[in-house]
Each structure stands twice: as structure tokens, then as C-alpha cells.
N, C-alpha and C positions, 0 to 999 in steps of 0.2 A: 961157569963156576964149578968147582969141584969140592967134594966133601969126603974126606977119608977118616974114619974113626972119630967123627965129630959132628957138631950141629952147626948149620949155616942158616941164619935168619935174614931174610931180605924183606924190607918194608917198602911197600909200593903205595901210591895214591889210591883212595877208595874207588875212583872211577876208572882205574887202569884195567885193561883187558890183558890177561896173562896167558901166554902160550907156553905150556910145559913140554920141553923136549929133552929132559934129563933122563939119562939111562941109569938104572939102579941095579946094584948087585948086593943082595943082603942089606938093603937100605930102604928108607922111607922118604916119600915126597909128599908135601901137603901144600895146598893152596886154599887159604881160608877167605871167607867173606863174599862168596858169590862169583859172578862172572864179569863184573865191571859194567860200564855204561857206554852208550853211544857217544862218540866224540872224545872219549878219554884216550890216554896214550896206550900204545900197544907195546908190551914188554915180553920179549922172548927169552925164556930161561933155558940155557943149554949147559951141558957139562956132564959130569959123572958123579954119582954117589956110591961109595963103597964102604959098607959097614958104618954108614953115617946117616944123617938126616938133613934134608933141605926143606925149609919152611918159607913160603911166601905169604906174608901177612899184610892185610889191608887195614886193619884196625889196631889202634894203639893198645886196646885191652887184650888183644890176642897175645898169648905167651908171656904176659906180664912184662912187657918191654918198658924201659925207662922213658920218661918224657923227653922230647927234643927241646933244646934251648930256644 
């Protein structure tokens, strides 16, 4: 996934183990909510952030995201 001059928010399950392999140039990366749990899915985040932000969120309360239907 790529983010250029914008914000990308990725919601993952609370038990997911996230591996961050994003390269950043004048950008921010954030993974919230801990390190996941044993037996949870493994999610590898790759891509490039340029003057943007990539956020991986485990909880619905993070970043004030709307509820899912």
C-alpha cells in the first residue's frame, strides 16, 4: 500500500500480528494496540509513504473510525 500526501488507515483484528515493512520519506507510520496474540493472523504491511501517514489500527476507538455495519 502506498500513501502520498494523504492518510491511509488499515483496520485489522485485535489478535493480528502486524509486520511493518513500509518505507517512509518525510512520513509517519503507526501501529496501535500492542503486538497481537498467538494464533492470530499475520498481516505484512508493505509499500511506501511519501509526505503521508499509514496507520494500522486494532481497536475501533483508535482514530475515531466509524462503526462497521
